[in-house]
N, C-alpha and C positions, 0 to 999 in steps of 0.2 A: 279513260278513253281518250285516245289522241285525237286532236283536232286542227284545223289551221289557226294558229296564233297569230293575233293582231297586236303588233309592237309598235309603240307611239313613240315620238321623239323624247316625250316626258320621261318614259321607261327607260330610254338609253341614258338621258340625263342623270336619272336616279342611280344608275349603275355607275356612275362616275367615269363615264366612257368620254366626255367633254371636257377637255382642257380649256376651251373657249366656247363661248356661245352667245348670240345674240336672241334675247328673250327665250321663247321657245319655237323659234324660227330657224335658227342654224346651229349646228353643233360642229366644232372643229377639234381635231386632236392631232398630235405628233407622236411618233414612234409608241403607238398604242399596242401593247400587247392584247390579242383579240382574246375576250371572254367566251370560251367555246361552249358555256352553258346557254348562250345566245343562240336562237334560230337552230337549235337542236331538233325542234320537230318543224314541219312545214309552217312557214309563217309569212305573213304581210307586213310591210311597214308603209304606212301613209306618208311617203316624203320620196324626193329625189335625191340620190346618193351617188357620190362617185369616190371610189375606194382606193388608194393607191397602196400596191403591196411592195413592201421594202426589203422583207426578208421572211423566212419560213415557208411554208407551205399549206394549202388547205385544199381539200375536195368538196366541192359544193354542187348543189344541184339548184338550177334556176329555171322554174317552169317544166320540172322534172327532167332536164337535160344537164349531162354532167360536164363541168369545167372544173381546171385545177388554176388556183391562185397561187402565183409564185412571185419572186422578186422580179420588178419590170411589167407587171401586169397592171392592168386598170380595170376594176369591175363598176359597171354601171347599173343602178336600180331605177327602177320607175314603180309608181305605187302599187300597180295591180299585181305586180310580179309575185310569185310564191318561191321564197328561199328556204333552203336547209343545207346547212352545214354537216356533212358526213364525217370529215376528220379533220384536225387542225393540229399541225407541228410547229410550234414556235412562232405562229404568224406573227409579224409586225406589220401593221397598217397606218395610212394618214387618212381616215375617214373626213369625209367634207359631207354633211347631211343637211338638207334643205328640205322645209317643210312644204306641203302643197299648196298652203295659203300663201307662202312666201313667194313661189315661183309667179303668182299672179302679180306681183308687184314689181318684178324685175323688168328690163327693157329688152325684152325678146320678141322678135316678130313671130306671130302665131304660126306661120308658114314655116320658119325655120325651128319652132319649139315642136312641132309635130312632126317634121322629119328627124330630129334629133330623137324623140320618143320612139319613132319607127324603127331607126339604126340601132337604138339601144335595146329595143326588144328583140331585133334580129343578132347582134352580135354583143351581149352584156359582158363579155370578157375580151380584152385586148391586149396584145403584147406592145409596148410602147418602144418607139425609138429615143436613143438618148436625147436627142435635142428636144423631143416633145417632153420628156421627163424633167428637162432642165427648165424648160419655161413654165411648166404646171408647177414645179417646186417654187418658183418665184411668185406666182398667184397666191400660193399657199401661205407662204410666209407674208405677204403683204396683207393677205386678209387676217391672219393671226396677229399682225401688228395693229391693225386698225381694230379688231375685237378687244385688245388688251388695252387701247387708248381711252381717253376720257373726253374725246372730241365732242361738240354740239352736234355734229352732223353724221354720227357714226351711222346711223340706219341707211341715210343717203350713198354715203361712201360704200357702205357693204353692197347696197343694190347695183351700183354701177360697176364694182368690181366683180361680183356675182354673174353679172350679166357678159361681162368680158371673158371670164372663166368658162361660162357655159359655151360661149361662141368658139373658145378654142378647143374645147372638147368635140364640138360639132365639126370643127374643121378637121380634127383627127379621124373623126369617123368618116366623113365624106372621102378622105384620102384614101381609108382603108377599105371601105366597103362599095368604092367606085360611084362617083358623083350622079352618072346618069341613073341609077337605080334609086336615088333617094330624093333628088331635087329635079322636078319637071315643071315647066310653065303650065300652070293650072288654074283656072277661075278661082276668084278669093271666095266666092260661094262654096266651092267643094272644100275649102279648108275649114270654114266655119261648120258645115255640116259634120266633115269627119271628126272635128275635136267635139261637137256635141254628142255625138253618137258614140264616141269613146267613153266620155263622161258616164252616159247612161248604161252601157256595157259594162263599165267597172261598178257602177252603183248595184247592180244586181248580181254579179259574181256567179253566171252561169244558171240562174235560178228561172230565167226566162228565154225561151228558145224561138219566138215568134219574131220575124221581120216586121209583121204588121203591128205588134206590141210597140217596139221601138219607132216605127213611123208614126204611130200615134202619138206617142210621148213627145215627138220632135214636131207634130203638127204637119207632117209630111206625109205624101203618099209612099207606098212601099217601093213601087218602081223607081221613084224620083230617089228615095234614100238610097237605095242599093246601086244607081247609076252615078249619083256623086260620090260615094264611098269608093265605088271601082276606079273612078276616074281620078281620084286622090291617091287611093293606096295601091291600085293593082288588084286588090281582091274584093270581091263581093259583101255586102253588109251580111248575107246569111254564112259566108265562111269566117267572117270574124266572130259571129255569135257562136257558130260551131266550135270554134277554138275554144272560145270562153266557157262552153259547157263541158267539152271533153276535158279541158285542164282542171276544171273543177272535180269531175267524176273520177279522173285518174288519180288524182291527189288522194281523195277518200278512199277509193279502193286500195291504195299502197300504205296509207298512213292512218286509218282509222279501223275500229273493229265494228264499224256500222255494216248491217247485213246490206245485201245489193239493192233490197226492197226498200230499207230504210234510206239509202242513198237516193234511189230512184224517187222517193217522196221528198227528200230534201231539195232536189233539184226541180221539183214540181213537175214531175212526170206522174201521168194518171195511174199508170201500173208499171210493175217490173218488167212485164213483157216489153210495153212500149219503149221503155229505157233502153232495153237489151238490144232491140232491133235498131234505136237510134244509134247506140254506141257501136253497134258492130259496122252499121253503114258507115260510118266515117273512118273508123280504126281497123276494120277489117277482122276483127276477133270479138269475141264476147266479153261482157264485163268480168266473168268468172275466169275466163283464159287469162285475162291481163292479171287479174289479181294474184292468180298462180305463176305467171311468168317471173 
């Protein structure tokens, strides 16, 4: 039976996909021929990744939306994304993979990190301009040189370069996606609430549907949580919860042999009927219709 697979950085390292690495925190490779056995089924990877496509082509699904990777594109991944590679033709990539733990060590403002997260969720695959490719390549080879060195301060140097590298990606995203949509002057408290909320949302992966549940987890009132999340992201906390639930449901409907009743129970709905009404209210079709579509 198919299921959503969980892929760790260690698993990628074991498959010899990294030519250079920093402990189990960072994997870096150059001119890597992609192993099409990876991500053959819907999968999650607990890491941030920036993947430069040098040549070849791949058709992928990210959160059930279809994208094409080809020369000159940059693919971005955040931990809760569900990835599947449908086809791969001689794809050569430069993957740069950073563990979730290492992200906490880098010098990146929380506000900017959350903006980067939101932008990457909205447009995970970007066509790059030549000048951006040129600059990102320089970062890439600089990090490669540091990882291959025997310097005493390797960890600190990588933290600094990684921070700068991510800010360059953030700069590209802002230009691509129009700054006004992703950078707003908002109270610091909103940033903190949104970050904590997203962490909780990712922890439960669609198995909790109640605003009051997450508010209680964060020691906030439901109204306060929803208002702060909307002030930061432009969407209510309930909308984020519903997106998480529906993504899990759609993935299981399309990529497992579980019955609709089993899916309902896995997502903690009391009955199949309740799940069906929830799904149809948000998507406009029943779970059975979606599975057959």
